[in-house]
MARBA-3410 file (N, C-alpha, C, O; in Angstrom, 1 decimal):
214
8.0,52.9,-87.6,8.8,53.9,-86.4,8.2,53.5,-85.1,9.0,53.1,-84.2 ~ 7.0,53.5,-85.0,5.9,53.7,-83.6,6.0,52.3,-83.6,5.0,52.1,-82.9 ~ 6.5,50.9,-84.0,6.9,49.8,-83.8,7.6,49.6,-83.3,7.6,48.9,-82.3 ~ 8.8,50.5,-83.8,10.4,50.3,-83.0,10.5,51.2,-82.1,11.6,51.0,-81.5 ~ 9.8,52.2,-81.7,9.5,52.9,-80.2,9.0,51.7,-79.5,9.8,51.2,-78.7
8.0,51.2,-79.7,6.9,50.4,-78.5,8.1,49.3,-78.5,8.2,49.1,-77.3 ~ 8.9,48.7,-79.1,9.7,47.6,-78.8,10.8,48.2,-78.1,11.4,47.5,-77.3 ~ 11.2,49.4,-78.3,12.4,49.5,-77.6,11.7,50.3,-75.8,12.1,50.5,-74.6 ~ 11.0,50.4,-76.4,10.1,50.7,-74.6,9.9,49.6,-74.1,10.3,49.4,-73.0 ~ 9.2,48.6,-74.7,8.8,47.5,-74.0,10.2,46.6,-73.6,10.2,45.8,-72.7
11.1,47.0,-74.3,12.7,46.2,-73.8,13.3,47.0,-72.8,14.0,46.4,-72.0 ~ 13.2,48.4,-72.4,13.5,49.1,-71.4,12.7,48.5,-70.3,13.3,48.0,-69.4 ~ 11.1,48.7,-70.3,10.6,48.4,-69.4,11.2,46.6,-68.4,11.2,46.4,-67.2 ~ 11.5,45.6,-69.5,11.8,44.3,-69.0,13.0,44.6,-68.5,13.3,44.2,-67.4 ~ 13.8,45.3,-69.1,15.1,45.7,-68.3,15.5,45.9,-66.9,16.4,45.5,-66.1
14.3,47.0,-66.9,14.2,48.1,-65.6,13.8,46.7,-64.6,14.5,46.4,-63.6 ~ 12.8,46.2,-64.9,12.3,45.1,-63.9,13.1,44.1,-63.5,13.0,43.4,-62.5 ~ 14.2,43.9,-64.5,14.9,42.2,-64.3,16.0,43.2,-63.4,16.7,42.6,-62.6 ~ 16.3,44.4,-63.4,17.4,45.2,-62.6,16.6,45.1,-61.1,17.0,44.5,-60.1 ~ 15.3,45.9,-61.3,14.8,46.0,-59.8,14.7,44.5,-58.9,15.2,44.3,-57.8
13.9,43.5,-59.8,14.3,42.4,-59.1,15.4,41.8,-58.8,15.6,41.4,-57.7 ~ 16.2,41.8,-59.7,18.1,41.3,-58.9,18.3,42.1,-57.4,18.6,41.6,-56.3 ~ 18.1,43.6,-57.9,18.7,44.3,-56.8,17.8,44.1,-55.5,18.4,44.2,-54.4 ~ 16.6,43.8,-55.5,15.7,43.3,-54.2,16.3,42.3,-53.6,16.6,42.3,-52.4 ~ 16.5,41.0,-54.9,17.0,39.7,-54.6,18.5,39.4,-53.6,18.7,38.7,-52.6
19.4,40.7,-54.3,20.6,40.9,-53.7,20.9,41.3,-52.5,21.8,41.0,-51.7 ~ 19.5,42.3,-52.2,19.5,43.0,-50.5,19.0,42.0,-49.7,19.3,41.8,-48.6 ~ 18.1,41.5,-50.4,17.7,40.5,-49.3,18.7,39.5,-49.0,18.9,39.3,-47.8 ~ 19.6,38.8,-50.0,20.3,37.5,-49.8,21.3,38.3,-48.6,21.4,38.1,-47.4 ~ 21.9,39.2,-49.4,22.8,39.6,-48.0,22.3,40.3,-47.0,23.2,40.7,-46.2
21.1,40.6,-46.7,20.5,40.6,-45.4,20.3,39.4,-44.4,20.5,39.4,-43.2 ~ 19.8,38.3,-45.3,20.2,37.2,-44.5,21.3,36.3,-44.2,21.4,35.5,-43.3 ~ 22.4,36.7,-45.1,23.5,36.4,-44.9,24.4,37.2,-43.8,25.3,36.5,-43.2 ~ 24.2,38.3,-43.5,24.6,39.3,-42.5,24.8,38.4,-41.0,24.1,37.8,-40.2 ~ 26.1,38.6,-41.1,26.5,37.9,-39.7,25.7,38.6,-38.6,25.5,39.8,-38.5
25.1,37.4,-37.7,24.6,38.0,-36.3,25.5,38.0,-35.2,26.1,37.0,-34.8 ~ 25.5,39.7,-34.6,26.6,40.1,-34.1,26.4,39.6,-32.6,27.5,39.5,-31.9 ~ 25.2,39.4,-31.9,24.9,39.2,-30.7,25.2,37.3,-30.5,24.2,36.6,-30.3 ~ 26.5,37.0,-30.5,26.8,35.4,-30.6,25.9,34.7,-29.4,25.6,33.5,-29.5 ~ 25.5,35.5,-28.2,24.8,35.1,-26.9,23.9,34.3,-27.4,23.6,33.2,-26.9
23.3,34.7,-28.6,21.9,34.0,-28.7,22.0,32.6,-29.9,21.1,31.8,-30.0 ~ 23.1,32.7,-30.6,23.6,31.4,-31.1,24.2,30.6,-30.4,23.6,29.5,-30.3 ~ 25.5,30.8,-29.6,26.2,29.7,-29.3,26.2,30.2,-27.7,26.8,31.1,-27.2 ~ 25.0,28.9,-26.7,24.8,28.7,-25.9,25.9,28.3,-24.5,26.4,27.1,-24.6 ~ 26.3,29.1,-23.4,27.5,28.4,-22.9,27.1,27.0,-22.2,26.0,27.1,-21.6
27.4,26.1,-22.1,26.9,24.7,-21.8,26.5,24.0,-22.7,26.2,22.8,-22.3 ~ 26.4,24.3,-24.0,25.7,23.3,-25.0,26.5,22.1,-25.5,27.7,22.4,-25.6 ~ 26.2,21.2,-25.7,27.0,19.9,-26.5,28.0,20.5,-27.7,27.5,21.2,-28.6 ~ 29.5,20.1,-27.5,30.2,20.7,-28.4,31.4,19.2,-28.9,32.0,18.3,-28.3 ~ 31.3,19.7,-30.2,32.4,18.1,-30.8,33.5,18.9,-31.3,33.2,19.7,-32.1
34.8,18.8,-31.0,35.8,19.2,-31.8,36.7,20.1,-30.4,36.1,20.3,-29.3 ~ 38.1,20.6,-30.8,38.7,21.1,-30.2,38.1,22.6,-29.6,37.7,23.3,-30.5 ~ 38.0,23.1,-28.4,37.2,23.7,-27.8,38.0,25.5,-28.3,37.3,26.5,-28.3 ~ 39.4,25.5,-28.7,40.2,25.8,-29.0,40.4,26.6,-30.5,41.2,27.5,-30.9 ~ 39.2,25.5,-31.1,38.8,26.0,-32.8,38.4,27.0,-32.7,37.7,27.3,-31.7
38.6,27.9,-33.8,38.6,29.3,-34.1,37.2,29.5,-35.1,36.8,30.6,-35.5 ~ 36.6,28.2,-35.5,35.4,28.0,-36.5,34.3,27.2,-35.8,34.3,26.0,-35.7 ~ 33.4,27.8,-35.3,32.1,26.9,-34.5,30.9,26.9,-35.9,30.5,27.8,-36.6 ~ 30.6,25.6,-35.9,29.2,25.6,-36.7,28.1,25.1,-35.4,28.1,24.2,-34.6 ~ 27.4,26.2,-35.6,26.2,26.0,-34.6,25.3,25.3,-35.4,25.3,25.6,-36.6
24.5,24.4,-35.1,23.5,23.4,-35.5,22.4,23.4,-34.6,22.3,22.8,-33.6 ~ 21.4,24.3,-35.1,20.2,23.9,-34.7,19.0,23.1,-35.0,18.0,23.5,-35.6 ~ 19.1,21.6,-34.5,18.5,20.5,-34.4,17.3,19.9,-33.8,16.9,20.2,-32.7 ~ 16.6,18.8,-34.8,15.3,18.1,-34.3,15.6,16.9,-34.4,15.7,16.6,-35.6 ~ 15.7,15.9,-33.3,16.5,14.7,-33.6,15.6,13.8,-34.2,16.0,12.8,-34.5
14.4,14.1,-34.3,13.3,13.4,-35.1,13.5,13.7,-37.0,12.9,13.1,-37.9 ~ 14.4,14.6,-37.1,14.5,15.3,-38.3,15.3,14.5,-39.3,16.4,14.2,-38.9 ~ 14.9,14.2,-40.5,15.8,13.0,-41.4,16.9,13.7,-41.9,18.1,13.3,-41.9 ~ 16.5,15.0,-42.4,17.8,15.8,-43.1,18.7,15.8,-41.9,19.9,15.5,-42.3 ~ 18.6,16.1,-40.4,19.7,16.1,-39.7,20.0,14.9,-39.3,20.6,15.2,-38.3
19.9,13.8,-39.3,20.2,12.6,-39.3,21.4,12.4,-40.5,22.6,12.1,-40.4 ~ 20.7,12.7,-41.5,21.7,12.6,-43.0,22.8,13.5,-43.0,23.8,13.4,-43.7 ~ 22.7,14.5,-42.2,23.6,15.6,-42.1,25.0,15.1,-41.0,26.2,15.0,-41.2 ~ 24.3,14.8,-40.0,25.2,14.4,-39.0,26.5,13.7,-39.5,27.4,14.2,-38.9 ~ 27.0,12.5,-40.4,28.3,12.4,-40.4,29.0,13.4,-41.4,30.2,13.5,-41.6
28.0,14.0,-42.0,28.6,14.8,-43.0,29.0,16.1,-42.1,29.9,16.7,-42.7 ~ 28.7,16.8,-40.9,29.2,17.6,-40.1,30.5,17.1,-39.3,31.4,17.8,-39.0 ~ 30.2,15.7,-39.0,31.4,15.4,-38.5,33.0,15.2,-39.6,34.1,15.3,-39.3 ~ 32.3,14.9,-40.7,33.5,14.7,-41.4,34.3,16.4,-42.0,35.3,16.4,-42.6 ~ 33.5,17.4,-41.6,34.0,19.0,-41.4,35.1,19.1,-40.3,36.1,19.8,-40.3
34.5,18.3,-39.3,35.4,18.6,-38.3,37.0,18.0,-38.3,38.1,18.4,-37.8 ~ 36.5,16.7,-39.2,38.2,16.0,-39.2,38.4,16.4,-40.3,39.4,15.7,-40.4 ~ 38.3,17.1,-41.4,38.7,17.6,-42.7,39.7,18.7,-42.4,40.7,18.7,-43.2 ~ 39.5,19.4,-41.5,40.3,20.4,-40.6,40.2,20.4,-39.3,39.4,21.0,-38.5 ~ 41.5,19.4,-39.2,41.8,18.9,-37.6,42.0,20.0,-36.9,42.7,20.8,-37.6
41.5,20.6,-35.4,41.9,21.7,-34.8,41.4,22.9,-35.2,41.7,24.0,-34.7 ~ 40.8,22.7,-36.1,40.3,24.3,-36.7,38.8,24.5,-36.6,38.3,25.6,-36.5 ~ 38.2,23.5,-36.7,36.6,23.6,-36.4,35.9,22.5,-35.4,36.2,21.4,-35.1 ~ 34.8,23.4,-34.9,34.2,22.4,-33.7,32.7,22.6,-34.2,32.5,23.6,-34.9 ~ 31.6,21.7,-33.6,30.1,21.8,-33.7,29.5,22.2,-32.4,30.2,21.9,-31.4
28.3,22.7,-32.2,27.6,23.1,-31.2,26.1,22.6,-31.6,25.6,22.9,-32.7 ~ 25.7,22.0,-30.8,24.3,21.6,-30.7,23.3,22.3,-30.3,23.6,22.7,-29.1 ~ 22.3,22.7,-30.8,20.9,23.3,-29.9,19.7,22.8,-30.6,19.5,22.6,-31.8 ~ 18.9,22.9,-29.3,17.4,22.0,-29.5,16.7,22.6,-30.6,16.6,23.9,-30.6 ~ 16.2,22.0,-31.4,14.7,23.0,-31.8,14.0,22.1,-32.4,13.8,22.0,-33.6
13.2,21.0,-31.2,11.8,20.1,-31.6,10.7,20.7,-32.1,9.7,21.2,-31.5 ~ 10.9,20.5,-33.7,9.6,20.9,-34.2,8.6,19.8,-34.2,7.5,20.0,-33.8 ~ 9.0,18.7,-34.5,8.3,17.1,-34.8,7.3,17.0,-33.2,7.4,17.6,-32.1 ~ 6.4,16.2,-33.5,5.7,16.4,-32.5,6.1,15.2,-31.6,6.4,14.2,-32.2 ~ 6.3,15.4,-29.7,6.9,14.6,-29.4,8.3,14.7,-29.1,8.7,14.2,-28.0
9.3,15.6,-30.3,10.4,15.4,-29.8,10.6,16.7,-28.7,11.7,17.0,-28.1 ~ 9.6,17.3,-28.5,10.0,18.1,-26.7,10.5,16.9,-26.0,11.7,16.8,-26.0 ~ 10.0,16.0,-25.4,10.3,14.8,-24.9,11.9,14.1,-25.2,12.7,13.7,-24.3 ~ 11.9,14.0,-26.4,13.3,13.7,-26.7,14.6,14.2,-26.7,15.7,13.6,-26.6 ~ 14.4,15.1,-26.9,15.5,16.4,-26.5,15.8,16.8,-24.9,16.7,17.5,-24.4
14.6,16.0,-24.2,15.4,16.3,-22.5,16.0,14.9,-22.5,17.0,14.7,-21.9 ~ 15.4,14.0,-23.1,16.6,12.7,-22.8,18.0,13.0,-23.3,19.0,12.7,-22.7 ~ 17.8,13.7,-24.3,19.5,14.2,-24.8,19.8,15.0,-24.1,21.0,14.8,-24.0 ~ 19.6,16.0,-23.3,20.3,16.8,-22.5,19.9,16.7,-21.3,19.9,17.8,-20.6 ~ 19.5,15.4,-20.7,19.6,14.6,-19.7,21.0,13.8,-19.4,21.7,13.6,-18.3
21.3,13.3,-21.2,22.4,12.4,-21.2,23.5,13.5,-21.3,24.6,13.1,-20.9 ~ 23.5,14.6,-21.5,24.6,15.5,-21.9,25.1,15.8,-20.6,26.3,15.8,-20.5 ~ 24.6,16.0,-19.6,24.8,16.5,-18.1,25.8,15.3,-17.6,26.8,15.5,-16.8 ~ 25.4,14.0,-18.1,26.5,13.0,-17.9,27.6,12.7,-18.6,28.4,11.8,-18.2 ~ 27.7,13.5,-19.7,28.6,13.3,-20.8,28.5,12.6,-21.9,29.4,12.4,-22.7
27.3,12.1,-22.1,27.0,10.8,-22.9,26.0,11.5,-24.1,25.4,10.7,-24.7 ~ 25.9,12.8,-24.5,25.4,13.5,-25.6,25.6,12.8,-26.7,24.9,11.9,-27.1 ~ 26.6,13.2,-27.2,27.0,12.5,-28.2,26.7,10.7,-28.9,26.4,10.4,-30.0 ~ 27.0,9.9,-27.7,26.8,8.7,-27.8,25.1,8.7,-27.9,24.6,8.0,-28.8 ~ 24.4,9.2,-27.3,23.2,9.3,-27.2,22.2,9.8,-28.6,21.1,9.4,-29.2
23.1,10.9,-28.8,22.5,11.3,-30.4,22.6,10.3,-31.6,21.8,10.0,-32.5 ~ 24.2,9.7,-31.3,24.4,9.0,-32.3,23.5,7.5,-32.6,23.0,6.9,-33.6 ~ 23.4,7.3,-31.3,22.0,6.2,-31.6,20.8,6.5,-32.2,20.2,5.9,-33.0 ~ 20.4,7.7,-31.6,18.7,8.1,-31.9,19.1,8.4,-33.6,18.4,7.6,-34.3 ~ 19.8,9.0,-34.3,20.1,9.2,-35.6,20.2,8.0,-36.1,19.4,7.6,-37.0
21.1,7.4,-35.7,21.1,5.8,-36.5,19.7,5.3,-36.5,19.1,5.1,-37.5 ~ 19.2,5.1,-35.6,18.1,4.1,-35.2,16.8,5.3,-35.3,16.2,5.4,-34.2 ~ 16.4,6.0,-36.2,15.4,7.3,-36.0,14.1,6.5,-36.2,13.1,6.7,-35.5 ~ 14.3,5.5,-37.3,13.2,4.9,-37.7,12.5,4.0,-36.8,11.3,3.7,-36.8 ~ 13.3,3.6,-35.9,12.9,2.8,-34.7,12.0,3.6,-33.5,11.4,3.1,-32.6
12.2,4.9,-33.8,11.3,5.6,-32.6,10.5,7.0,-33.0,9.9,7.9,-32.4 ~ 10.8,6.6,-34.4,9.5,7.7,-34.8,8.5,7.3,-35.9,8.8,6.7,-36.9 ~ 7.3,7.6,-35.7,6.2,7.0,-36.5,5.7,8.3,-37.6,5.6,9.5,-37.1 ~ 5.5,8.1,-38.7,5.0,9.0,-39.6,5.5,10.7,-39.1,4.8,11.6,-39.3 ~ 6.6,10.8,-38.5,7.6,11.9,-38.4,7.0,12.2,-37.1,7.3,13.3,-36.6
6.1,11.3,-36.2,6.1,11.8,-34.7,6.9,11.2,-33.8,7.0,9.9,-33.9 ~ 7.6,12.1,-32.8,8.4,11.2,-32.4,7.7,10.1,-31.0,6.7,10.5,-30.3 ~ 8.4,8.8,-30.7,7.7,8.0,-29.7,9.1,8.4,-28.5,10.3,8.1,-28.5 ~ 8.5,9.0,-27.7,9.9,9.2,-26.5,10.2,8.1,-25.6,11.3,8.0,-25.1 ~ 8.9,6.9,-25.5,9.2,6.1,-25.0,10.0,5.1,-25.6,10.7,4.5,-24.8
10.1,4.8,-26.8,11.0,4.2,-27.6,12.5,4.4,-28.0,13.4,3.6,-28.3 ~ 12.3,5.8,-27.8,13.8,6.6,-28.0,14.2,6.4,-26.6,15.4,6.5,-26.8 ~ 14.1,6.2,-25.6,14.3,6.0,-23.9,15.1,4.8,-24.0,16.3,4.6,-23.7 ~ 14.1,3.9,-24.6,14.5,2.1,-24.5,16.3,2.1,-25.2,17.3,1.6,-24.7 ~ 16.1,2.8,-26.6,17.4,2.6,-27.0,18.8,3.1,-26.6,19.9,2.9,-26.9
18.2,4.1,-25.5,19.5,4.5,-24.5,19.9,3.9,-23.3,20.7,4.3,-22.5 ~ 19.3,2.7,-23.4,19.6,1.8,-21.9,20.6,1.2,-21.7,20.9,0.8,-20.6 ~ 21.5,1.2,-22.9,22.8,0.6,-22.6,24.1,1.7,-22.8,25.3,1.7,-22.9 ~ 23.4,2.5,-22.8,24.3,4.0,-22.1,24.9,4.0,-20.9,24.2,3.5,-20.0 ~ 26.3,4.4,-20.5,26.6,4.2,-19.1,25.8,5.6,-18.3,26.4,6.7,-18.1
24.9,5.3,-18.0,24.1,6.2,-17.3,23.5,5.9,-15.8,23.0,4.8,-15.4 ~ 23.8,7.1,-15.2,23.3,6.5,-13.6,21.9,6.7,-14.0,21.6,7.9,-13.9 ~ 20.9,5.6,-14.3,19.4,5.5,-14.5,18.6,6.7,-13.5,17.8,7.5,-13.8 ~ 19.1,6.7,-12.5,17.8,7.4,-11.3,18.1,8.9,-11.4,17.1,9.6,-11.3 ~ 19.5,9.4,-11.6,19.8,10.7,-12.0,19.3,11.0,-13.2,18.7,12.1,-13.2
19.4,10.2,-14.5,19.2,10.2,-15.7,17.6,10.7,-15.4,17.3,11.9,-15.4 ~ 16.7,9.7,-15.3,15.4,10.1,-14.7,14.7,11.5,-13.9,13.5,12.0,-14.0 ~ 15.8,11.8,-13.3,15.2,12.9,-12.4,15.9,14.2,-13.2,15.6,15.3,-12.8 ~ 16.7,14.0,-14.3,17.3,15.3,-14.4,16.1,15.4,-16.0,15.9,16.5,-16.6 ~ 15.7,14.2,-16.3,14.7,14.4,-17.9,13.4,15.5,-17.2,13.0,16.4,-17.8
13.0,15.1,-15.7,11.7,16.0,-15.5,12.4,17.1,-14.7,11.7,17.7,-13.9 ~ 13.5,17.6,-14.8,13.7,18.3,-14.0,13.7,20.0,-14.5,13.8,20.2,-15.8 ~ 13.5,21.4,-13.6,13.2,22.1,-14.2,14.7,22.6,-15.1,14.6,23.0,-16.3 ~ 15.9,22.5,-14.3,17.1,22.9,-15.2,17.2,22.5,-16.7,17.7,23.3,-17.5 ~ 16.8,21.2,-17.0,16.8,20.9,-18.3,15.5,21.3,-19.0,15.7,21.2,-20.2
14.4,21.6,-18.8,13.4,22.4,-19.3,13.8,23.6,-19.7,13.9,23.8,-20.9 ~ 14.1,24.5,-18.8,14.9,25.5,-18.9,15.9,25.8,-20.1,15.9,26.9,-20.6 ~ 16.5,25.0,-20.4,18.0,24.8,-21.4,17.2,24.8,-22.9,17.5,25.5,-23.9 ~ 16.2,23.9,-23.0,15.2,23.5,-24.0,14.8,24.6,-24.2,14.8,25.0,-25.3 ~ 14.2,25.3,-23.2,13.2,26.4,-23.5,13.9,27.5,-24.1,13.3,28.3,-25.0
15.3,27.7,-23.7,16.1,28.6,-24.4,16.7,28.5,-25.7,17.0,29.5,-26.3 ~ 16.8,27.3,-26.1,17.1,27.2,-27.4,16.0,27.4,-28.3,16.0,28.0,-29.3 ~ 15.0,26.7,-27.6,13.6,27.2,-28.6,13.7,29.0,-29.0,13.7,29.7,-30.0 ~ 13.7,29.3,-27.8,13.6,31.5,-27.8,14.5,31.2,-28.7,14.1,30.7,-29.7 ~ 15.8,31.4,-28.6,16.7,31.7,-29.2,16.7,31.0,-31.2,17.4,31.3,-32.2
15.7,30.2,-31.0,15.8,29.7,-32.2,14.7,30.4,-33.3,14.8,30.5,-34.6 ~ 13.6,31.0,-32.3,12.7,32.0,-32.5,13.5,33.6,-32.9,13.1,34.4,-33.8 ~ 14.3,33.7,-32.1,14.8,35.2,-32.1,15.6,34.8,-33.8,15.2,35.4,-34.7 ~ 16.4,34.0,-34.0,16.9,34.0,-35.2,16.4,33.2,-36.6,17.0,32.9,-37.6 ~ 14.9,33.2,-36.2,13.9,33.3,-37.3,14.4,31.5,-38.0,14.4,31.3,-39.2
14.8,30.7,-37.1,14.9,29.2,-37.3,13.4,28.5,-37.9,12.4,28.2,-37.3 ~ 13.6,28.3,-39.0,11.8,27.7,-39.5,11.8,26.2,-39.7,10.8,25.5,-39.7 ~ 13.3,25.8,-40.0,13.7,24.3,-40.4,14.8,24.0,-39.9,15.8,24.6,-39.7 ~ 14.6,22.6,-39.9,16.1,21.8,-39.1,16.8,20.7,-40.4,16.2,20.1,-41.2 ~ 18.3,20.9,-40.4,18.8,21.4,-39.8,19.2,23.0,-40.3,19.4,23.3,-41.5
19.5,24.2,-39.0,19.7,25.4,-39.6,21.2,25.6,-39.0,21.6,25.2,-37.9 ~ 22.1,26.2,-40.0,23.6,26.0,-39.4,23.4,27.6,-39.2,22.6,28.3,-39.8 ~ 24.6,28.0,-38.0,25.6,28.9,-38.3,26.9,28.6,-38.3,27.4,27.7,-37.6 ~ 27.8,29.5,-39.1,29.2,29.3,-38.8,29.7,30.7,-38.4,29.5,31.7,-39.1 ~ 30.3,30.6,-37.3,30.9,31.5,-36.5,30.0,33.1,-37.0,30.6,34.0,-37.4
28.9,33.0,-36.8,27.3,33.7,-36.3,27.0,33.9,-37.5,26.1,34.8,-37.6 ~ 27.6,33.4,-38.6,26.7,33.7,-40.2,26.0,32.5,-40.6,26.5,31.4,-40.6 ~ 24.8,32.7,-41.0,23.7,31.7,-41.2,23.9,31.4,-42.5,24.2,32.1,-43.5 ~ 23.6,30.1,-42.5,23.2,29.3,-44.0,22.8,29.7,-44.8,21.6,29.5,-44.5 ~ 22.8,30.5,-46.1,21.6,31.2,-46.5,21.0,30.1,-47.4,19.8,29.7,-47.3
21.9,29.4,-48.4,21.4,28.4,-49.4,21.6,27.3,-48.9,22.7,26.7,-49.1 ~ 20.7,26.6,-48.4,21.0,25.1,-47.9,21.7,24.3,-48.9,21.5,24.4,-50.1 ~ 22.7,23.5,-48.2,23.1,22.2,-49.1,24.7,22.2,-48.0,25.1,23.0,-47.2 ~ 25.1,20.9,-48.5,26.6,20.2,-48.3,27.4,21.2,-48.8,28.2,21.5,-48.0 ~ 27.5,21.7,-49.7,28.7,22.2,-50.7,28.8,23.6,-50.0,29.9,23.9,-49.9
27.7,24.5,-49.5,27.3,25.8,-49.5,27.9,25.7,-48.0,28.8,26.4,-47.6 ~ 27.4,24.7,-47.1,27.9,24.7,-45.8,29.4,24.5,-45.5,30.1,25.1,-44.7 ~ 29.8,23.5,-46.5,31.6,23.6,-46.6,32.3,24.7,-47.3,33.5,24.9,-47.2 ~ 31.2,25.5,-48.1,32.1,26.8,-48.4,32.1,28.0,-47.3,33.0,28.8,-47.3 ~ 31.0,28.0,-46.5,31.3,28.9,-45.4,31.6,28.5,-44.3,31.3,29.2,-43.3
32.2,27.2,-44.3,33.4,27.1,-43.1,34.4,27.3,-43.4,35.1,27.6,-42.5 ~ 34.9,27.1,-44.8,36.2,27.5,-45.6,36.4,28.9,-45.4,37.5,29.3,-45.0 ~ 35.5,29.7,-45.6,35.6,30.8,-45.9,35.6,31.5,-44.1,36.1,32.5,-43.7 ~ 34.8,30.7,-43.3,35.4,31.2,-41.8,36.9,30.7,-41.5,37.5,31.1,-40.5 ~ 37.4,30.0,-42.1,38.8,29.3,-41.5,39.8,30.2,-42.1,40.9,30.4,-41.6
39.4,30.6,-43.5,40.4,31.8,-44.1,40.4,33.1,-43.7,41.4,33.8,-43.8 ~ 39.0,33.6,-43.0,39.3,34.7,-42.1,40.2,34.6,-40.5,41.0,35.4,-39.9 ~ 39.7,33.1,-40.2,40.1,32.9,-38.7,41.7,32.5,-38.5,42.3,32.8,-37.4 ~ 42.3,32.0,-39.5,43.7,31.5,-39.6,44.7,32.1,-40.7,45.9,31.8,-40.7
END
């Protein structure tokens, strides 16, 4: 009899512990996936955008050009724009976590001012191994790879060193910290963060946003 009571008591304790853990996980997960209402810290006016501006679904990617996963996701995100024509666009924001990347994102923002952000980021992702050493960015090597872009070289150099470009990047970094971006790439879809990382999960989040918007 005592053994039976002991067994039932132990089972109840385990069941309660499981329910408690599940409740805490669900609460945390729900909190993390909650839509950020203040879109100003996610979507910056003037940030590089690919896709139709009128698209109702916006993927915002906080990225580091030296990040290998960001490079791997670049064509996948492009595929999402193509898969849902007219409905999806992507906005890129700078989060230079790798050593030396703070100088490389200045190159990208200076290229952006001459409408060459996308060709520039495509080159840097495609040839990432040529300008990074053991996860450390080499800005001079990155700059050399952009020499064939149709840039006004003198203006480009002035912009790279300009206060305005620094302010843009500092704002992206500050917004990333506010949003608790701790790794790249970090995606937000119409203000909702991607909690469980992966391409399938990102696709699902995009499809949910399309269903809500259209």
